[in-house]
C-alpha positions as CSV (number, residue, x, y, z in Angstrom):
1,M,0.0,0.0,-0.1
2,G,3.0,2.5,0.6
3,M,4.4,1.8,-2.4
4,I,1.4,2.6,-4.6
5,A,1.0,6.0,-2.6
6,F,4.4,6.7,-3.1
7,Y,4.3,6.4,-6.9
8,A,0.5,8.1,-7.2
9,G,1.9,10.9,-5.4
10,L,5.2,10.9,-8.0
11,F,3.1,10.8,-10.6
12,I,0.7,13.4,-9.6
13,G,3.6,15.9,-8.5
14,I,5.3,15.3,-11.8
15,L,1.9,16.4,-13.8
16,F,1.2,19.4,-11.1
17,G,4.9,20.2,-11.7
18,F,4.6,20.3,-15.6
19,L,1.2,22.3,-15.4
20,L,2.9,25.1,-13.2
21,S,6.2,25.2,-15.5
22,S,3.9,25.3,-18.3
23,L,1.7,28.3,-17.2
24,L,4.9,29.9,-15.9
25,A,5.9,29.6,-19.4
26,F,3.1,31.0,-21.2
27,S,2.9,33.8,-18.7
28,L,6.8,34.5,-19.4
29,A,6.3,34.5,-23.3
30,K,3.0,36.5,-23.5
31,P,3.7,40.1,-25.2
32,K,3.2,43.1,-23.0
33,A,-0.5,44.6,-22.6
34,G,-1.4,46.8,-25.5
35,A,1.7,46.0,-27.6
36,L,0.9,45.1,-31.0
37,P,3.3,43.6,-33.5
38,D,4.8,45.5,-36.3
39,Q,3.1,45.8,-39.6
40,A,5.4,43.7,-42.2
41,E,6.7,46.2,-45.0
42,G,5.6,45.8,-48.4
43,Y,2.3,44.1,-47.9
44,S,-1.3,45.7,-48.4
45,Q,-3.6,45.8,-45.2
46,A,-6.7,45.6,-47.9
47,N,-5.6,42.6,-49.6
48,L,-2.9,40.5,-47.8
49,L,-2.0,37.9,-50.6
50,E,-0.7,40.8,-52.9
51,P,2.8,42.6,-52.2
């Protein structure tokens, strides 16, 4: 019974750690609020397929 509890806790701990690290990575990778990427030069805003 002790081994089952140990491995269950280990598994849950790994999943919880992966979740927290993913949330941290996504929060650090998010651009600043209100900051938009620059418009690419040479492309029309009306028709994006034509240069």
